N, C-alpha and C positions, 0 to 999 in steps of 0.2 A: 564572931558572927558569920564570917565567910565560910568557916569550916562547918558551922551548924547548917547553913543553907546547902552547902555541898552534900552534907549527910542526908538532909531531907530529900533533896532532888535524887540522890542515889537510891535511897530507900523506895521512892515512888517509882522510878524507872525499873529497878530490880524486881519490885513486887509485881509490876505489870508483866515483865518478861517471864518471871516464874509462873505467873498465872497462865499466860499463853502456852508456855512449855507443858505444864501439867494438863491443860485442856487438850492439847494435841496428843500427848502420850495416852491420855485416858480415852480419846476418840479411837486411837489404834487398838487399844485394849477392847473396846466395844466392838470394833470391826472383827477382830479375831474371835471374839466370843460368839459371833454369829455362826461359826462353824460347829460341827458336831463334837460332842464330848468323846474322848478316847480313853480307854482303859490304860492307866498308867502302870508300867512295869517298874517297880522300885529300882532294882539293880544299881543302887547308889554308888557302889565301888566302881563299876564300869563307867557310869556317867561322870563321876568326879574325875576319874583318870582321863576321860575324853576332854573335859574342860581344862585340866592341867596341861595335857599334851597339845591339844589342838587350839585351845583358847589362849592360855597364858604362854604356852610353849611355841605357838605360831607355827606348828610343824608343817602344815600344808602350804603356808605362805612361802616357805623356803623351797618349794618345788621350782619357783623362780627365785634364784638366790639374790638377785639384785633387788627385786621388789620385797622379798622377805626381809632382808637386812634393814632397808629403810622403813618398812612398815613396823618392824620390831622397835626401831628407834622412836617412831611416832607413837606407838602404842604405850610404851613405858615412859616416854617423855611426857605424854599427856598426863599420866598419873602423877608424875613428879611435879610438874608445874602447877597442878591443881592445889597442892599443898602451899606452894609459894603464892598462889592467887589470894589465899586468905590473908597472908601477911601484906601483900600488895594493896588489898582493899583497905586494910586498917591504916596503912601509910597515908592514905588520902585524908584521914581525919586526925591522926596523931603523927606529927612531924618526926621523922626518923625512927619510927617504930620498928622493932625487931622481935621475933619470937624469943621468949626467955630460955634460950638454949645455952646461955653462958658462952664459954670458950668454944663450944662445939658449933656455934652458929656460923663460924667462918667456913666450916665444911659443908653445912647446909647451903650456904651461899654459893660455894664452889659447885655443888651438885646441881643447883638450880640454873646457874649460868651455862654450864656445859650441856645440860638437858635442853635448855632453850636454844642454844646455838646449834646443836646437832639436829634438833627438830627443824630449824630453819634450813639447814643444808638438805635434810631429807625432803622437805617440801619443795625446794628448788629443783632437786633431782627428779622428784615425781612429776613436776611440771615439765621438765625437759623430756622425760620418757613419753609423756602424752603428746606434747606439742613439738618437741624436737625430733625424737625418734619416730614419732607418729605411729605407735603400736596400734595395729588394727583392732586388737581386742579391747582397747580403751576408748574407742569411738571418739577420737580426738576432734573430729570435725564439728560435731553437733552437740556436745555435752556442755551447755552453758553453766549448769549447776556445778560441774567439776571445776570450772574456772573460778567460780565464786568461792569454792572451798579453798583452793590454792591461795587466792588473794586474801581471804579472811585469816587463814592460818599464818600467812606471811606477815600480815599486819599484827596479828596476835603475838607472834614471837618477837618481832622487831620492837613493838611498843613496850614489851617487858624490859628489854635491854636499854631502850631510850629513857624510859621512866626511871630506872635505877641509875642510869648515868647522870641525868639531870638532878636527881636527888643528891648525888654525891657533890655536885657543884653547888646546889642550893644550901647544903649543910657546911660548905667550905671544908669538906673532908679531903684527905689525900687519896687519890685513886689507888685501889688495892689490886695490883695486877696479878697477885698470887691467888687470891681467893675470889676475886670478882674481875676476871681477866677481860671480859668483853664490855661490860658496862664501864669498867675502868678505862679502857681505851677511849670510849665515847666521852667520859668525864674529862680525861686529859686533853682530848682534842678541842673541847668546848669550854675549858676552864676559864677563859677570859671573858665570857659573856655577862658575868655579874650575877648577883643574888636575885634581883627582881626578874630578869629575863629567864633565869634557870627555874625560878618558882613557877612562872607562867607556863613554861614549856613542860615542867614536871606535871602540872595539873592537866595540861592539854593532852599529853600522851597517856596520862593516867585515865582520862575520860575516853580517849580513843580505845584503849585496851578494854575498859569496862563495857563500852557500847559494843565493841566487837564480840566480846565474850557473850553478852546477852543476846545479840542478834544471831550469833551462831547457835546459841542454845535453842532459840525458837526455830531456826532453820533446820536443825538436825532431824526432828521427828517427821518432817515433811519432805525429806530428800533421801537419797541413797545413804546418807550419813546416819540414817536410822539404825544401821547395822551396829553403831556404837552402843545402842540401847538393847538390841535384840540378839546380837550374835552369840554372846555367851549363854543366853537363855536357850537359844536354838541348839547349840552344841550339847547342852545339858539334856534337852528334851528329845534328842535324836533317838530313833528306835534302837533298842538293844538287840543283841543276838546277831545271827549271820547277816552280812551286809545286803545280800540280795533276796532275803526272804520276804515274800509278799504277804500282806494281811489277808486272811480268809474272809469270805462273806458268809454270814449265817442265813442260809436259805430257809431255815425253819422258823425264822422270825416273821410272824404273820403281819406285823405292823409295817414291814418294808414293802413299798409299792414300786419303787424304782431301784435298780441295781447300778452300781458305779456312781460316777460323779457327773452330773449334768448342770449343776449350779455351783457357783463359787462357795456358797454356804454349806454345800454337801461335803466339802473337805473337812477333815478333822481339824481341831484347833491347833494341834502341834504342826500340822502341815501348813496352816496359814501363817504361823510364826516365821516359817521359811521365807515368805514373801517380803517381809519387812527386814529380815536379816540379810537379804541379798546385798552384796557390795557393788554389784555391777562392774566387776573387774574383768569380765569377759573370759576368764580362764576356762570355764565350762564350754563355751562356744568355740574357743580356740582349739580345744582338743576333740570336739564332737566330730565323729566320722561323717555324719550326715551334713552338717554345716560346712565341713572342710571340703566336701566334694560337690558343693553347689545345690544342696537341697534347701528347702525353705526353712527347715527347723533350725532354731537357735535356742539352746537351753536358757541362755540369759534373757533373751527377749520373751521367752515363754513365761518366765518368772515375773519379769517386769510388767508384762501385759496383764497377768493375773493379779499382781499387786495393785496396779492402777484401777482395775475393774473392781476389786474388793473395796478399795478406798472410796470410789465413786458410789458404788452400790451401798456400802456401809453408811456413807454420808446421807443418802436418800432414806434409808431405813431408820437410822438413828437420829435424823434431823440435825446432823452435825456437818459443818463444812469440811470438805476433804483436806484442804490445805491449811486453813486457818479457822479458828472459831468464828462463827458468823458475825458476832458483835464487832470483830476487828475490821470489818468492811461494811460500813453502813450502806444500805441500798443494795446489798448483794443477794437479797432473798429471791428475786425473780430469776436471776441467772442460776442460782443454786438449785432452785426448783426445776428449772429446765434440764440442768445436768443430771439431777437425781432421776428425773423421768426417763431420760435417755439410758441411764445406767440400769434402771429396772427393766427396760425393754430389751437391752442387749442380751443375747444368748452367749453363755460361756463358750460352748462349742459351736462355732459358726461365725459369730460376730467378733469374739475376742481371740479365740484359738481356732485355727482352721483344722479340718479333718486331715488335710495334707500334712500338716506339721506332726500330728499325732502318729500317723502311719509311717512317717519317715524314721522314727526312732528305732535303733537296733538293740536297745536296752543294754548297751555295753558297760554302762556306769563310768565311762571316762569322765563325764561331767561331774558326777558325785565324788569321784576320787580326787578331782582337782579343786573342788569347792572349799575355800578356807573356812566357811561358816557351816559346813556340813549339810548343805541343802540337799534334799532328796527329790530329784527331778523325775526319775523313772517311775516311782510309785504314782506320782500325779498323772503322768501320761497313761499308765496302765489303768488307773481308775477311770479316766475319761474314755479310754478304749472300751472298758467294761460297760459304760453307759451306752456307747454307740452300738455295741453288739447285743447286749442282753436286754436293754430297755427300748432302744429305737430300731434294732435289727438292721443297722447300717454298717457296711464294711466294704472294702475293695473286693472285686470279683475273685481275685486270686486267693484272698483270705477265706472267702466264703467256700470256694472249691476245696481248699485244704481242710477246713473244718468238717465239711460234708464227708470227705474221704476218711477222715479219722472216725467219724461217727459210724460210717457204714462198714469200713474194712480195717480200721485200726492202723492205717498207714497213710502217709501223705499223698500217695499216688493213686489210691483207690484200687490197688492190686489185690488179688484174692488173698484173704487173710490166711488161708491154708498154705500159701506159698512161702510163708515167713521162714520156714525151716529148710527150704530147698537149698540154701547156700551150703549146707553141710554134706551135700551129696558127695560120696567118695571118702568122707571123713567119719563115717558112722562108728568106726572102731575106736576113735579117740574122743569124739564129741557125743555125749549121751544127754538125753533129756532127763528131767527130774523123775519122770515116770519109768525111765529105763534103768535107773540106778538108785539105790537107797543110800549109797555112800558118796556123799560129796561135801566138801568143806566150804566150797565157794560156788555161789550162783553167778554165772557169767551172763550179765544182761547185755544182749547184743544190740538192741535198739532197732528202730525202723531203718536208719541209714545203713547200719551194718548188715541187716537182713535182706534188704531189697536193692540197694544201690550197688551197681556192678563194681565200681571202684572201691567203695567201702568194704565190700565183701572180701577183697584181698587182705585188708587189714584184719577183718574178723578171723579169717582162716590163719593168718600169720600169728595172731595172738593165741588162738586155740593151740597151735603147734608149740608155741613157747610154754604155755601152761602144761601141756603134756610132757614136754622135755624136762620141765622143772619138777615133774612128779606131783603136780597139784591135782587133787581130786576135785573136779569141777563138773558142773552140769548146766544145761540151758533150759529155759522154759519151752522152747520150740514154739509151736503154734498157740500155746497158752499165753505167750507174751503179748502184751498190748503196748500201745504208745505210752510213753512216760507222762505226757501231758504238759511238758515244759512250754513248747511253742503255743499250745492251746491256751495256757494260762496267760502268757505274755501278750498274746493277741487280744485278750480280754474276755474269753469265754470261760469264766470261772466255774460255771455250772458243769460244763463238760469236763473240765479239769478235775473237779472233785469226784465226778463219776469214775473217771479213769483211775484216780488216786485210790479210791476205796476198793475198786475191783482188783487193782494190782496188789494192794496190801493183803487183801483176802487170799490172793493166790500165793503170795510169799508165806503167809501164815499156814496155809494148808499144806505146804511142803516143808515146813520147819526151817525156812531160810534164816540164817543168822549173819551171813556175810555176803555182800554183793560187790562184784567188781564190774566196771563198765568202761568202755573206751569213749563214751559220749559224755563230754563235760556238762551238757545241759541236763541229761538224765542224772548224772552224778550230783549236780547242785540241787535239783528238786528232790531227789531221794534223801540226800543228807540234811538239807536245811528246811524243806517244806513238808515232806511226808510225815515226819515225826509228830507234827501237830494233828495229824489224822490217825495216829496210832502205830506207825511203823517203828519197830525196834530191831535194828540190824546195823552192823558195821558196814559203812559204805566206803569203797575205795575206787579211786580213778586208776586206770590201768598203768599210768606212769609211776605212781607211788607204789603200786603193788609190784611192778617189775623191778623197781629200785630195791624193794625189800627182798625179792627173790635173788637178786644179784649179790646183795650184801650177805645173805645167808649161804651163798655159794651154790645155790640150786641152778643158777644160770651163770655161765662164765664166758663173757665176750672175749675171744682170744684172737680171732682172725683180724688182720689189719684191714681197715676200711679207709682208704685214702680219699676223703671227700671234705669239702668245705660246706658246712651246714649253716644256712641262715635260719635261725630258730624263731618261730612265730608263737607268741604267747596267746593262748585262747582266753577270751574275756571271762568265761565261766569257770575256768580253772584259776586264772590269775586274779583279776580284780574282785571276783565274787568269792573266792576261797583262799586267796593269798598263797597259791602254790606256784612258785617260780623256780625253785631250786631243783626239785626232783628230776624234771626232764633234762636239765643241764648236767646234773650229776651223772645221769645215765650216759649222756653223750660223751662226757669226759672219760668214762670207763671203757669206751670203745677205742681200741688202738687205731691211730691214724686220723681220727676225726678232729677237725678244726672248727670250733664254734664261732660263727660270725654274728655280731649283734647289730640289729637294724637301728636306724636313727631313732625310732620310737620302740622301746622294748620294756619288758617287765610291766610296772604299773602304768606306764605311758603308752603301752603298745596300742597300735591302731586296730580297731575291730576289722574282721574280714568282711563284715556286711551281712552275716547270716542270722544274727541273733534277733530275738524279739519277734520271731515269725517272718522276718525279712527273707529267710532262705526260700520261702515259698511264694514270694511276691517279686514282681519285676520292678527294677528301678527306672522311673520315668524321667527323673530330673538329673542334671549335672553329670559328673563322671561316676562310673561304677566304683563303689568303695573297694571291691576286691582288686580292681585294676590299680588303684592308688597304693594299696598294701603290697601288691606284687611288685610294683615299681620300687618301693622301699627295700624289698628283699633283694631285687636284682642289683640295686645300687651297691651292695656289698660284694658283688662278683662271686656268688656261690655256685657250687655244682649241684647242691640239693637245697630245697626249701623244706625245712622240717616242721612238723606240726604234731599236736596230740589230740586232734579233734576231727572227726569225719566231715563236719560242716566246714571247718576252716580249710581242710585239705581240698574239698570240692571247689571252694571259692578260689583258692590259690592255684589249683590246677587249671581252672577256667581262665585265670589271670595270665598264666604262662602261655596258654593257647592264644589268648587275645594279643599277647605281645610277640607271638611266634617264636618262642624260645623253648618250647616243650622238649625239643630234641637235645638241647644243650643243658637245661636245668630240670632236674627231676623234682617232683613233689612227693614226699614220703612221710608216713607216720613214723614216730620213734620206734614203734614195734618192728616195722620193716627194716629199719636201719640196724637194730639189734640183731635181727635174724641173720643179716648178712655177716655178722661177726661171730656166729656160733658154728 
């Protein structure tokens, strides 16, 4: 009779818990469904690989090896103990029940015990990292929900071992230290309490475990633990193709009245899944150059604020309570109506996300590279910038001036467009335009920096001399060259970008261009990953990979010793956007006398110089200048040269050495200039 009552009470409580759980999950589904439909690119092989590597393989979590190891234990331990949960539930109704695994059950028992114990250790260590080490990125001071998670999981794991230990005493079994080592120790320590007491304690901790499981199940969808439900889905739905490729806007669609994203429901559904997949681990903010130098932008808080706004607005629109189904809180209707009214009145840009946050982003993708659930922060920021510029006509004065200069003169400074070719004066014999020669295998895209900026012109000339020395038949567009549109697009003016893109492609096609090499990583990225969507068919090379190719072919032979220590800086648009880290380093190793120095943050973790996303053309008004921070990292290695492969980066780092008053001791050079010294 007691077991029957126990069963009925359990079924009643479990049914209610499952009902609340599914109501909460369904409400999140409805909130996500408020977003716009997105065309799904199958690419199943790429998506499945991503789930296997980043989901089940936990690859990105291991960027922090300590967190990665213990999360790996929690992740797989959770799956293992769920199987044991079924057996544990049945034990409450059938005394001494075991799965019918025969002689193999002892190994199942051993796996369960070790998984439970290791989970307990992982939980305790995670608590220590948050409250002992007080990691800034974990917001240890104010995250009460995190404390609940730690307590719940601690109770969850301990109650399993205690329940199994008291079961052993209750059944008068001998503790099995070999296959049940931890519950066996508990049973041995408490073996003298008797059958009645052990039976009471068995059911007490059995119910503690069941209530903890059911409470945690209801808690998960309404907390950051929702990532347990959405993370793998998010990884699977991540956009395919090049990491930094932005989605185009169809300006021919007459049904579109607004461009960009001005309301939370204007995001695509796959973008909204990001919000509930967020782990709130703070890795993105910890690596963000804007956040790290005192700007208001925090990628994590951006996602959290958008998630909370979606939940509140979704609750108002769908008439569902944001945190619990409304029936769970009698009398909650008035408060919910008030919250829903406020959520509907709040503007996404202005009330939830400030303009200041959006314009602080350098689009370096450090946040996305770090995110263990593959959230895409940069796309969302640019979508909101698009709304500000193309729908509301609002932008910082610096950005407005830059865009006007591009529209009028096709360069950021508004200088005469006919002066674009002036840099080649005195080099006309080796640098020909496409109209001056019919024989060229490579189009050298100089770019606005290389054409107009005095410092970058030195790199332009150096690269032209190297191409000539290697016997490469190349040509430039000269005054036919326009701006590539990279900064234009990332500032949010998609319409102007598409105009430039189409015009550039028409120019390439009219001259039969099949191969383009450029020293500008931003132009390289947009030509290689974004122009093909508009019809470009050409091989795109960055000057470092092309130079490495020429050296390997023996067309360039660095022989002269260059006794320098080079602190090499990875450009975001060559590195995180295109995965090119080795080519520049290979080149430097081939130069006799060069010693490569790696900064504290390098390769995938390299700190942005501060120039991306249009920030090159905008003044920093908050905190420390990003380029100063990056320069300090370089100087910490005691270099004689700070090396780069990007004219934007070189300008920012040169300004950094001037600000630190070390420009006479430490040179800032492009890899091209270093190679030329060795020829």
